[in-house]
C-alpha positions in Angstrom: -10.1 -30.2 -25.4 -11.4 -28.7 -22.2 -12.2 -25.0 -21.7 -9.5 -22.8 -20.2 -9.7 -22.2 -16.4 -10.6 -18.8 -14.9 -6.9 -18.5 -13.9 -5.8 -19.0 -17.5 -8.1 -16.3 -18.7 -6.9 -14.0 -16.0 -3.2 -14.6 -16.9 -4.0 -13.7 -20.5 -5.7 -10.5 -19.3 -2.7 -9.7 -17.1 -0.2 -9.8 -19.8 -2.5 -7.8 -22.1 -2.7 -5.1 -19.3 1.0 -5.3 -18.3 2.3 -2.5 -20.5 -0.4 -0.2 -19.2 0.2 -1.3 -15.6 3.9 -0.5 -16.0 3.2 2.9 -17.4 0.8 3.7 -14.6 3.4 2.6 -12.1 6.1 4.9 -13.7 3.7 7.8 -13.8 2.7 7.5 -10.2 6.3 7.0 -9.0 7.4 10.1 -10.9 4.6 12.2 -9.6 5.1 11.2 -6.0 8.9 11.8 -6.2 8.3 15.2 -7.7 5.7 16.3 -5.1 7.8 15.2 -2.2 11.1 16.6 -3.5 11.0 19.7 -1.2 10.6 17.5 1.9 13.4 15.2 0.7 15.8 18.1 0.2 15.4 19.4 3.7 15.7 16.2 5.7 18.1 16.1 8.6 20.9 13.5 8.4 19.0 11.1 10.7 15.7 11.4 8.7 14.6 9.3 5.7 12.2 9.5 2.9 12.2 6.5 0.5 9.8 6.0 -2.4 9.2 2.5 -3.7 7.1 1.7 -6.8 5.8 -1.7 -7.9 3.6 -3.2 -10.6 1.6 -6.1 -9.0 2.8 -9.5 -10.2 0.5 -11.8 -12.2 0.0 -14.6 -9.7 -0.2 -12.1 -6.8 -3.0 -10.3 -8.7 -4.9 -13.5 -9.4 -4.6 -14.7 -5.8 -5.8 -11.4 -4.4 -8.9 -11.6 -6.7 -9.5 -15.1 -5.5 -9.3 -14.1 -1.9 -12.1 -11.6 -2.5 -14.5 -14.4 -3.5 -17.4 -15.3 -1.1 -17.5 -18.9 -2.4 -16.5 -21.8 -0.2 -12.7 -22.1 -0.2 -12.5 -18.7 -1.9 -12.3 -20.3 -5.4 -13.4 -18.9 -8.7 -16.8 -19.8 -10.0 -16.0 -21.6 -13.4 -19.1 -20.0 -15.0 -19.5 -16.6 -13.3 -22.5 -14.4 -14.1 -20.1 -11.4 -14.6 -16.6 -12.3 -16.0 -13.8 -11.9 -13.6 -11.3 -9.1 -14.3 -8.1 -7.9 -12.7 -9.2 -4.4 -13.3 -11.6 -4.9 -10.3 -8.6 -4.9 -8.0 -7.5 -1.6 -6.3 -3.7 -1.7 -6.7 -2.3 -3.1 -9.9 0.1 -0.1 -9.8 1.3 1.1 -6.4 3.8 3.4 -4.7 4.8 3.2 -1.0 6.5 6.2 0.7 8.5 5.2 3.7 9.3 8.0 6.2 11.3 8.4 9.4 10.6 9.8 11.9 6.8 9.6 11.8 6.2 13.3 11.9 7.5 13.3 8.3 4.6 11.0 7.5 2.2 13.7 8.4 4.1 16.3 6.4 4.2 14.0 3.3 0.5 13.3 3.6 -0.4 17.0 3.7 1.8 17.6 0.6 0.3 14.8 -1.5 -3.3 15.6 -0.5 -2.8 19.0 -2.3 -2.2 17.1 -5.6 -4.6 14.2 -5.1 -7.6 15.7 -3.2 -10.2 13.5 -4.8 -8.5 10.1 -4.2 -10.4 7.6 -2.0 -9.0 7.4 1.5 -8.5 3.9 2.9 -6.3 4.2 6.0 -4.6 1.1 7.4 -5.6 0.5 11.0 -3.9 -1.6 13.7 -4.5 -2.5 17.3 -7.4 -0.6 18.9 -8.0 1.0 15.5 -4.8 3.1 15.7 -3.7 4.5 12.4 -0.7 2.7 11.0 -0.5 4.2 7.5 -2.2 6.4 5.0 -3.5 4.8 1.8 -5.3 6.4 -1.2 -6.7 4.9 -4.3 -7.8 6.0 -7.8 -7.4 5.1 -11.5 -5.1 6.3 -14.2 -6.3 6.4 -17.8 -3.7 4.5 -19.8 -4.8 4.0 -23.4 -8.1 2.2 -23.4 -7.7 1.0 -19.8 -8.5 2.5 -16.3 -5.7 1.1 -14.3 -6.3 1.0 -10.5 -3.5 2.8 -8.7 -2.7 3.2 -5.0 -0.2 5.1 -2.9 0.7 4.5 0.8 2.6 6.7 3.3 4.0 4.5 6.0 6.3 5.0 9.0 9.7 3.4 8.1 9.8 0.6 10.7 6.2 -0.4 10.0 6.9 -0.5 6.3 10.0 -2.7 6.7 8.1 -5.1 8.9 5.4 -5.4 6.3 8.1 -6.3 3.7 9.1 -9.2 5.8 5.6 -10.2 6.7 4.5 -10.1 3.0 7.4 -12.2 1.9 6.9 -14.7 4.7 3.2 -15.1 4.4 1.9 -14.2 1.0 4.8 -15.1 -1.3 5.3 -18.3 0.6 1.6 -19.2 0.0 0.7 -19.0 3.7 -1.6 -16.1 3.5 -4.1 -17.1 6.2 -2.9 -16.1 9.7 -3.8 -18.1 12.7 -5.5 -16.3 15.6 -2.3 -16.4 17.5 -0.2 -15.0 14.7 -2.7 -12.2 14.2 -2.2 -11.2 17.8 1.6 -11.3 17.3 1.4 -9.2 14.2 -0.7 -6.5 16.0 1.7 -6.6 18.9 4.7 -6.0 16.6 3.0 -3.2 14.8 2.0 -1.6 18.1 5.6 -1.9 19.5 7.1 -0.4 16.3 4.6 2.5 16.4 5.5 3.2 20.1 9.2 3.2 19.3 8.8 5.6 16.4 6.7 7.9 18.5 9.2 7.9 21.3 12.3 8.4 19.1 10.6 11.3 17.2 10.4 13.2 20.5 14.1 13.1 21.2 15.5 13.7 17.8 17.3 17.1 17.3 14.8 18.4 14.8 11.7 17.4 16.9 11.3 21.0 18.2 10.5 22.2 14.7 7.4 20.1 14.8 6.2 21.0 18.4 2.7 21.7 17.2 2.5 18.7 14.9 -0.6 16.4 15.1 0.0 13.1 16.8 0.5 10.4 14.2 -1.7 7.4 14.8 -4.9 9.3 15.4 -7.4 9.6 12.6 -8.8 13.1 11.8 -12.3 13.5 13.2 
């Protein structure tokens, strides 16, 4: 009988970790909702704040770890020097906060930074290095495990586009973008960002945020 593959061992690890991953997801979801409740309660009718939590799925976790490999074809070494582990990923548990208009993104980011000041900052950049979304990473201690957790704060339209893109590319198994498709993806993100910026300036409550920082520019 042949030895199990790396993928088989990682699947076993995943289902061992799953209860801890789910608890970490519930904890982060509850904390984010609690810390943004004051913003949610004062939203104008046309504004939105949506919190979405997810525990990373088994095959998605394995495929992400595989994409991190520097081996030809990004495949696992069947006899690695250091054993592969899903705990080396950054986002087994995650929360995405979607906000509209984008000046609410800034407000949410400031509110959450007060509670997670030591989290690692890993912003998502788009065309010409323009800021698309805030992203922060850390670990939660759950039983004997350090579960990697992540939260994102994303303008609503960008987040909805990412949902479609993720389903179409990653879940369909077509994770590698052609050069042409990468250009199209950047163009869509830039167009959505421009629309969000424009509509934020004409909404009734925009005057409340006259001195707000311009979303899309990283702090220097």
